[in-house]
FIMIMI-165002 format. One record per residue (C-alpha): residue number from 0; residue in one letter; chain; x, y negated, z negated. Coordinates in steps of 0.5 Angstrom, whole numbers, plus 2048, in hexadecimal, padded with zeros to 3 digits. Each point is the difference from the previous one (the first is absolute). Layout:
// FIMIMI-165002
<pt><k>NUM</k><r>A</r><c>A</c><x>X</x><y>Y</y><z>Z</z></pt>
...
//
This chain:
// FIMIMI-165002
<pt><k>0</k><r>M</r><c>A</c><x>800</x><y>800</y><z>800</z></pt>
<pt><k>1</k><r>R</r><c>A</c><x>803</x><y>7FA</y><z>802</z></pt>
<pt><k>2</k><r>A</r><c>A</c><x>7FF</x><y>7F9</y><z>7FC</z></pt>
<pt><k>3</k><r>Q</r><c>A</c><x>7FE</x><y>7F9</y><z>804</z></pt>
<pt><k>4</k><r>K</r><c>A</c><x>800</x><y>7F9</y><z>7FB</z></pt>
<pt><k>5</k><r>V</r><c>A</c><x>7FA</x><y>7FD</y><z>800</z></pt>
<pt><k>6</k><r>I</r><c>A</c><x>7FD</x><y>7FA</y><z>7FD</z></pt>
<pt><k>7</k><r>Y</r><c>A</c><x>7F8</x><y>801</y><z>7FE</z></pt>
<pt><k>8</k><r>R</r><c>A</c><x>7FB</x><y>7FD</y><z>7FC</z></pt>
<pt><k>9</k><r>L</r><c>A</c><x>7FC</x><y>802</y><z>7FB</z></pt>
<pt><k>10</k><r>N</r><c>A</c><x>7FA</x><y>7FD</y><z>7FD</z></pt>
<pt><k>11</k><r>F</r><c>A</c><x>7FD</x><y>802</y><z>7F9</z></pt>
<pt><k>12</k><r>P</r><c>A</c><x>7FA</x><y>7FD</y><z>7FB</z></pt>
<pt><k>13</k><r>M</r><c>A</c><x>802</x><y>7FD</y><z>7FA</z></pt>
<pt><k>14</k><r>S</r><c>A</c><x>7FC</x><y>7FF</y><z>7FA</z></pt>
<pt><k>15</k><r>L</r><c>A</c><x>803</x><y>7FA</y><z>7FC</z></pt>
<pt><k>16</k><r>T</r><c>A</c><x>7FE</x><y>7FE</y><z>7F9</z></pt>
<pt><k>17</k><r>Q</r><c>A</c><x>7FC</x><y>7F9</y><z>7FF</z></pt>
<pt><k>18</k><r>R</r><c>A</c><x>807</x><y>7FC</y><z>7FF</z></pt>
<pt><k>19</k><r>Q</r><c>A</c><x>803</x><y>804</y><z>806</z></pt>
<pt><k>20</k><r>E</r><c>A</c><x>7FB</x><y>7FD</y><z>804</z></pt>
<pt><k>21</k><r>K</r><c>A</c><x>800</x><y>7FA</y><z>7FD</z></pt>
<pt><k>22</k><r>F</r><c>A</c><x>807</x><y>7FE</y><z>801</z></pt>
<pt><k>23</k><r>C</r><c>A</c><x>800</x><y>804</y><z>808</z></pt>
<pt><k>24</k><r>E</r><c>A</c><x>7FA</x><y>7FB</y><z>802</z></pt>
<pt><k>25</k><r>K</r><c>A</c><x>805</x><y>7FA</y><z>7FD</z></pt>
<pt><k>26</k><r>V</r><c>A</c><x>805</x><y>803</y><z>805</z></pt>
<pt><k>27</k><r>V</r><c>A</c><x>7FC</x><y>801</y><z>806</z></pt>
<pt><k>28</k><r>G</r><c>A</c><x>7FD</x><y>7FA</y><z>7FE</z></pt>
<pt><k>29</k><r>A</r><c>A</c><x>807</x><y>7FC</y><z>800</z></pt>
<pt><k>30</k><r>D</r><c>A</c><x>801</x><y>804</y><z>807</z></pt>
<pt><k>31</k><r>R</r><c>A</c><x>7FB</x><y>7FD</y><z>803</z></pt>
<pt><k>32</k><r>W</r><c>A</c><x>801</x><y>7F9</y><z>7FE</z></pt>
<pt><k>33</k><r>V</r><c>A</c><x>808</x><y>800</y><z>802</z></pt>
<pt><k>34</k><r>Y</r><c>A</c><x>7FE</x><y>803</y><z>808</z></pt>
<pt><k>35</k><r>N</r><c>A</c><x>7FA</x><y>7FB</y><z>800</z></pt>
<pt><k>36</k><r>S</r><c>A</c><x>804</x><y>7FA</y><z>7FE</z></pt>
<pt><k>37</k><r>M</r><c>A</c><x>806</x><y>802</y><z>804</z></pt>
<pt><k>38</k><r>L</r><c>A</c><x>7FB</x><y>800</y><z>806</z></pt>
<pt><k>39</k><r>A</r><c>A</c><x>7FD</x><y>7FA</y><z>7FE</z></pt>
<pt><k>40</k><r>Y</r><c>A</c><x>808</x><y>7FD</y><z>800</z></pt>
<pt><k>41</k><r>S</r><c>A</c><x>802</x><y>803</y><z>806</z></pt>
<pt><k>42</k><r>E</r><c>A</c><x>7F9</x><y>7FE</y><z>804</z></pt>
<pt><k>43</k><r>F</r><c>A</c><x>802</x><y>7F8</y><z>7FC</z></pt>
<pt><k>44</k><r>T</r><c>A</c><x>807</x><y>800</y><z>803</z></pt>
<pt><k>45</k><r>Y</r><c>A</c><x>7FF</x><y>802</y><z>807</z></pt>
<pt><k>46</k><r>L</r><c>A</c><x>7FB</x><y>7FB</y><z>800</z></pt>
<pt><k>47</k><r>C</r><c>A</c><x>805</x><y>7FB</y><z>7FE</z></pt>
<pt><k>48</k><r>G</r><c>A</c><x>805</x><y>803</y><z>806</z></pt>
<pt><k>49</k><r>E</r><c>A</c><x>805</x><y>803</y><z>7FB</z></pt>
<pt><k>50</k><r>P</r><c>A</c><x>7FE</x><y>807</y><z>7FF</z></pt>
<pt><k>51</k><r>S</r><c>A</c><x>803</x><y>804</y><z>7FA</z></pt>
<pt><k>52</k><r>D</r><c>A</c><x>802</x><y>808</y><z>7FF</z></pt>
<pt><k>53</k><r>V</r><c>A</c><x>800</x><y>806</y><z>7FC</z></pt>
<pt><k>54</k><r>R</r><c>A</c><x>806</x><y>7FD</y><z>7FD</z></pt>
<pt><k>55</k><r>E</r><c>A</c><x>7FD</x><y>7F9</y><z>7FE</z></pt>
<pt><k>56</k><r>W</r><c>A</c><x>7F9</x><y>804</y><z>7FD</z></pt>
<pt><k>57</k><r>K</r><c>A</c><x>806</x><y>804</y><z>7FC</z></pt>
<pt><k>58</k><r>A</r><c>A</c><x>803</x><y>7F9</y><z>7FD</z></pt>
<pt><k>59</k><r>L</r><c>A</c><x>7FA</x><y>7FD</y><z>7FF</z></pt>
<pt><k>60</k><r>L</r><c>A</c><x>7FE</x><y>806</y><z>7FA</z></pt>
<pt><k>61</k><r>P</r><c>A</c><x>805</x><y>7FE</y><z>7FB</z></pt>
<pt><k>62</k><r>E</r><c>A</c><x>7FE</x><y>7F9</y><z>801</z></pt>
<pt><k>63</k><r>L</r><c>A</c><x>7F9</x><y>801</y><z>7FF</z></pt>
<pt><k>64</k><r>K</r><c>A</c><x>801</x><y>805</y><z>7F9</z></pt>
<pt><k>65</k><r>K</r><c>A</c><x>804</x><y>7FA</y><z>7FD</z></pt>
<pt><k>66</k><r>S</r><c>A</c><x>7FA</x><y>7FB</y><z>801</z></pt>
<pt><k>67</k><r>E</r><c>A</c><x>7FB</x><y>7FF</y><z>7FB</z></pt>
<pt><k>68</k><r>D</r><c>A</c><x>7FA</x><y>802</y><z>804</z></pt>
<pt><k>69</k><r>Y</r><c>A</c><x>802</x><y>806</y><z>803</z></pt>
<pt><k>70</k><r>K</r><c>A</c><x>803</x><y>803</y><z>7F9</z></pt>
<pt><k>71</k><r>W</r><c>A</c><x>7FB</x><y>806</y><z>800</z></pt>
<pt><k>72</k><r>L</r><c>A</c><x>805</x><y>802</y><z>806</z></pt>
<pt><k>73</k><r>N</r><c>A</c><x>805</x><y>802</y><z>7FB</z></pt>
<pt><k>74</k><r>E</r><c>A</c><x>7FD</x><y>806</y><z>7FD</z></pt>
<pt><k>75</k><r>I</r><c>A</c><x>800</x><y>803</y><z>807</z></pt>
<pt><k>76</k><r>P</r><c>A</c><x>806</x><y>804</y><z>802</z></pt>
<pt><k>77</k><r>S</r><c>A</c><x>804</x><y>7FC</y><z>805</z></pt>
<pt><k>78</k><r>Q</r><c>A</c><x>801</x><y>806</y><z>805</z></pt>
<pt><k>79</k><r>V</r><c>A</c><x>7F8</x><y>800</y><z>800</z></pt>
<pt><k>80</k><r>L</r><c>A</c><x>800</x><y>7F9</y><z>803</z></pt>
<pt><k>81</k><r>Q</r><c>A</c><x>805</x><y>801</y><z>804</z></pt>
<pt><k>82</k><r>E</r><c>A</c><x>7FD</x><y>806</y><z>804</z></pt>
<pt><k>83</k><r>S</r><c>A</c><x>7FA</x><y>7FC</y><z>801</z></pt>
<pt><k>84</k><r>V</r><c>A</c><x>804</x><y>7FA</y><z>804</z></pt>
<pt><k>85</k><r>L</r><c>A</c><x>803</x><y>806</y><z>804</z></pt>
<pt><k>86</k><r>N</r><c>A</c><x>7FA</x><y>803</y><z>802</z></pt>
<pt><k>87</k><r>L</r><c>A</c><x>7FE</x><y>7F9</y><z>803</z></pt>
<pt><k>88</k><r>G</r><c>A</c><x>806</x><y>800</y><z>804</z></pt>
<pt><k>89</k><r>G</r><c>A</c><x>7FF</x><y>807</y><z>802</z></pt>
<pt><k>90</k><r>A</r><c>A</c><x>7F9</x><y>7FD</y><z>802</z></pt>
<pt><k>91</k><r>F</r><c>A</c><x>803</x><y>7FA</y><z>803</z></pt>
<pt><k>92</k><r>K</r><c>A</c><x>805</x><y>805</y><z>804</z></pt>
<pt><k>93</k><r>K</r><c>A</c><x>7FB</x><y>804</y><z>803</z></pt>
<pt><k>94</k><r>F</r><c>A</c><x>7FB</x><y>7FA</y><z>801</z></pt>
<pt><k>95</k><r>F</r><c>A</c><x>805</x><y>7FD</y><z>805</z></pt>
<pt><k>96</k><r>N</r><c>A</c><x>803</x><y>806</y><z>803</z></pt>
<pt><k>97</k><r>G</r><c>A</c><x>7F8</x><y>801</y><z>803</z></pt>
<pt><k>98</k><r>E</r><c>A</c><x>7FF</x><y>806</y><z>7FB</z></pt>
<pt><k>99</k><r>S</r><c>A</c><x>7FA</x><y>7FD</y><z>7FC</z></pt>
<pt><k>100</k><r>G</r><c>A</c><x>7FC</x><y>7F9</y><z>7FE</z></pt>
<pt><k>101</k><r>H</r><c>A</c><x>802</x><y>7F9</y><z>7FC</z></pt>
<pt><k>102</k><r>P</r><c>A</c><x>801</x><y>803</y><z>7F9</z></pt>
<pt><k>103</k><r>R</r><c>A</c><x>7FA</x><y>7FF</y><z>7FC</z></pt>
<pt><k>104</k><r>F</r><c>A</c><x>7FF</x><y>7FE</y><z>7F9</z></pt>
<pt><k>105</k><r>K</r><c>A</c><x>7FF</x><y>806</y><z>7FB</z></pt>
<pt><k>106</k><r>K</r><c>A</c><x>7F9</x><y>7FF</y><z>7FD</z></pt>
<pt><k>107</k><r>K</r><c>A</c><x>7FE</x><y>803</y><z>7F9</z></pt>
<pt><k>108</k><r>S</r><c>A</c><x>7FA</x><y>803</y><z>802</z></pt>
<pt><k>109</k><r>N</r><c>A</c><x>805</x><y>807</y><z>804</z></pt>
<pt><k>110</k><r>G</r><c>A</c><x>803</x><y>802</y><z>7FA</z></pt>
<pt><k>111</k><r>G</r><c>A</c><x>807</x><y>7FF</y><z>801</z></pt>
<pt><k>112</k><r>S</r><c>A</c><x>807</x><y>803</y><z>7FF</z></pt>
<pt><k>113</k><r>F</r><c>A</c><x>807</x><y>7FF</y><z>7FD</z></pt>
<pt><k>114</k><r>R</r><c>A</c><x>806</x><y>804</y><z>802</z></pt>
<pt><k>115</k><r>L</r><c>A</c><x>806</x><y>802</y><z>7FC</z></pt>
<pt><k>116</k><r>P</r><c>A</c><x>806</x><y>800</y><z>804</z></pt>
<pt><k>117</k><r>Q</r><c>A</c><x>805</x><y>804</y><z>7FC</z></pt>
<pt><k>118</k><r>P</r><c>A</c><x>7FB</x><y>804</y><z>7FA</z></pt>
<pt><k>119</k><r>K</r><c>A</c><x>803</x><y>803</y><z>7FB</z></pt>
<pt><k>120</k><r>I</r><c>A</c><x>7FB</x><y>806</y><z>7FF</z></pt>
<pt><k>121</k><r>K</r><c>A</c><x>800</x><y>806</y><z>7FB</z></pt>
<pt><k>122</k><r>L</r><c>A</c><x>7FB</x><y>805</y><z>802</z></pt>
<pt><k>123</k><r>Q</r><c>A</c><x>7FE</x><y>804</y><z>7FA</z></pt>
<pt><k>124</k><r>G</r><c>A</c><x>7FB</x><y>806</y><z>801</z></pt>
<pt><k>125</k><r>K</r><c>A</c><x>7FD</x><y>803</y><z>806</z></pt>
<pt><k>126</k><r>S</r><c>A</c><x>7F9</x><y>800</y><z>803</z></pt>
<pt><k>127</k><r>K</r><c>A</c><x>7FE</x><y>7FA</y><z>7FA</z></pt>
<pt><k>128</k><r>A</r><c>A</c><x>806</x><y>7FD</y><z>800</z></pt>
<pt><k>129</k><r>L</r><c>A</c><x>802</x><y>7FA</y><z>7FC</z></pt>
<pt><k>130</k><r>L</r><c>A</c><x>805</x><y>7FB</y><z>804</z></pt>
<pt><k>131</k><r>F</r><c>A</c><x>803</x><y>7FB</y><z>7FC</z></pt>
<pt><k>132</k><r>L</r><c>A</c><x>801</x><y>7F9</y><z>805</z></pt>
<pt><k>133</k><r>P</r><c>A</c><x>805</x><y>7FC</y><z>7FC</z></pt>
<pt><k>134</k><r>L</r><c>A</c><x>7FD</x><y>7FA</y><z>803</z></pt>
<pt><k>135</k><r>L</r><c>A</c><x>7FA</x><y>803</y><z>7FB</z></pt>
<pt><k>136</k><r>K</r><c>A</c><x>804</x><y>801</y><z>7FB</z></pt>
<pt><k>137</k><r>S</r><c>A</c><x>7FC</x><y>806</y><z>7FF</z></pt>
<pt><k>138</k><r>W</r><c>A</c><x>7FD</x><y>807</y><z>802</z></pt>
<pt><k>139</k><r>A</r><c>A</c><x>7FA</x><y>7FF</y><z>806</z></pt>
<pt><k>140</k><r>R</r><c>A</c><x>7FC</x><y>807</y><z>800</z></pt>
<pt><k>141</k><r>I</r><c>A</c><x>800</x><y>802</y><z>808</z></pt>
<pt><k>142</k><r>D</r><c>A</c><x>7FD</x><y>806</y><z>804</z></pt>
<pt><k>143</k><r>L</r><c>A</c><x>805</x><y>804</y><z>803</z></pt>
<pt><k>144</k><r>H</r><c>A</c><x>7FE</x><y>804</y><z>805</z></pt>
<pt><k>145</k><r>R</r><c>A</c><x>806</x><y>801</y><z>804</z></pt>
<pt><k>146</k><r>E</r><c>A</c><x>807</x><y>801</y><z>7FE</z></pt>
<pt><k>147</k><r>I</r><c>A</c><x>805</x><y>7FB</y><z>801</z></pt>
<pt><k>148</k><r>D</r><c>A</c><x>806</x><y>804</y><z>804</z></pt>
<pt><k>149</k><r>G</r><c>A</c><x>805</x><y>7FA</y><z>800</z></pt>
<pt><k>150</k><r>Q</r><c>A</c><x>802</x><y>7F9</y><z>7FD</z></pt>
<pt><k>151</k><r>I</r><c>A</c><x>7FC</x><y>7FB</y><z>7FF</z></pt>
<pt><k>152</k><r>K</r><c>A</c><x>802</x><y>7F9</y><z>804</z></pt>
<pt><k>153</k><r>G</r><c>A</c><x>7FA</x><y>7FC</y><z>7FF</z></pt>
<pt><k>154</k><r>A</r><c>A</c><x>7FA</x><y>7FF</y><z>7FE</z></pt>
<pt><k>155</k><r>T</r><c>A</c><x>7F9</x><y>7FB</y><z>801</z></pt>
<pt><k>156</k><r>V</r><c>A</c><x>7FB</x><y>800</y><z>7FA</z></pt>
<pt><k>157</k><r>S</r><c>A</c><x>7F9</x><y>7FF</y><z>804</z></pt>
<pt><k>158</k><r>K</r><c>A</c><x>7F9</x><y>7FE</y><z>7FD</z></pt>
<pt><k>159</k><r>S</r><c>A</c><x>7FB</x><y>802</y><z>805</z></pt>
<pt><k>160</k><r>P</r><c>A</c><x>7F9</x><y>7FB</y><z>801</z></pt>
<pt><k>161</k><r>T</r><c>A</c><x>7FC</x><y>805</y><z>7FB</z></pt>
<pt><k>162</k><r>G</r><c>A</c><x>806</x><y>7FE</y><z>7FB</z></pt>
<pt><k>163</k><r>K</r><c>A</c><x>803</x><y>807</y><z>800</z></pt>
<pt><k>164</k><r>W</r><c>A</c><x>808</x><y>800</y><z>7FF</z></pt>
<pt><k>165</k><r>E</r><c>A</c><x>805</x><y>805</y><z>804</z></pt>
<pt><k>166</k><r>I</r><c>A</c><x>807</x><y>800</y><z>801</z></pt>
<pt><k>167</k><r>S</r><c>A</c><x>803</x><y>802</y><z>806</z></pt>
<pt><k>168</k><r>L</r><c>A</c><x>808</x><y>802</y><z>800</z></pt>
<pt><k>169</k><r>V</r><c>A</c><x>805</x><y>801</y><z>805</z></pt>
<pt><k>170</k><r>V</r><c>A</c><x>803</x><y>806</y><z>800</z></pt>
<pt><k>171</k><r>H</r><c>A</c><x>807</x><y>801</y><z>804</z></pt>
<pt><k>172</k><r>G</r><c>A</c><x>800</x><y>808</y><z>800</z></pt>
<pt><k>173</k><r>E</r><c>A</c><x>802</x><y>806</y><z>805</z></pt>
<pt><k>174</k><r>K</r><c>A</c><x>7FB</x><y>803</y><z>804</z></pt>
<pt><k>175</k><r>R</r><c>A</c><x>801</x><y>807</y><z>801</z></pt>
<pt><k>176</k><r>T</r><c>A</c><x>7FF</x><y>803</y><z>806</z></pt>
<pt><k>177</k><r>L</r><c>A</c><x>7FF</x><y>808</y><z>803</z></pt>
<pt><k>178</k><r>P</r><c>A</c><x>805</x><y>803</y><z>804</z></pt>
<pt><k>179</k><r>R</r><c>A</c><x>7FE</x><y>800</y><z>807</z></pt>
<pt><k>180</k><r>N</r><c>A</c><x>7FD</x><y>807</y><z>803</z></pt>
<pt><k>181</k><r>A</r><c>A</c><x>800</x><y>802</y><z>807</z></pt>
<pt><k>182</k><r>R</r><c>A</c><x>7F9</x><y>804</y><z>7FE</z></pt>
<pt><k>183</k><r>S</r><c>A</c><x>7FA</x><y>7FC</y><z>801</z></pt>
<pt><k>184</k><r>V</r><c>A</c><x>7F9</x><y>801</y><z>7FC</z></pt>
//
């Protein structure tokens, strides 16, 4: 049997405590606010004749955190906010390549999500597993309906419009293929 390196994504439902859910709501809200603010800023600078880019948006984040009006952004890990800026940069890249339309403002009613670029995730248990996310600083229950065979490289925590939470894990692993056989079935 040969092994081939692959990258795949697995989605698992999450059960959060009230405290965890409140914190995740705050992170999703901050992620949406940063995305929408930087989109508005980029449209404003474009109309003024000085287009802005991802580097400029990232440089604005520390200034916003120092501002008295936006001190609440200090409660959110900076990597999450930077990922939001990178998402907007990717949306503009697709727009300029003709792959999609102009980036739109995010709505609260669509649920929302946030990405964890370098998650230090610990799994405990088999089918009803506990997942430790340093961002939450506690264990969250997940329904582990599939075995994770590889190294977790990224995670996205999402809330559906119906209010259900899930985590999507990016896994680097090996795909095992059976050797070719001359006989057919």
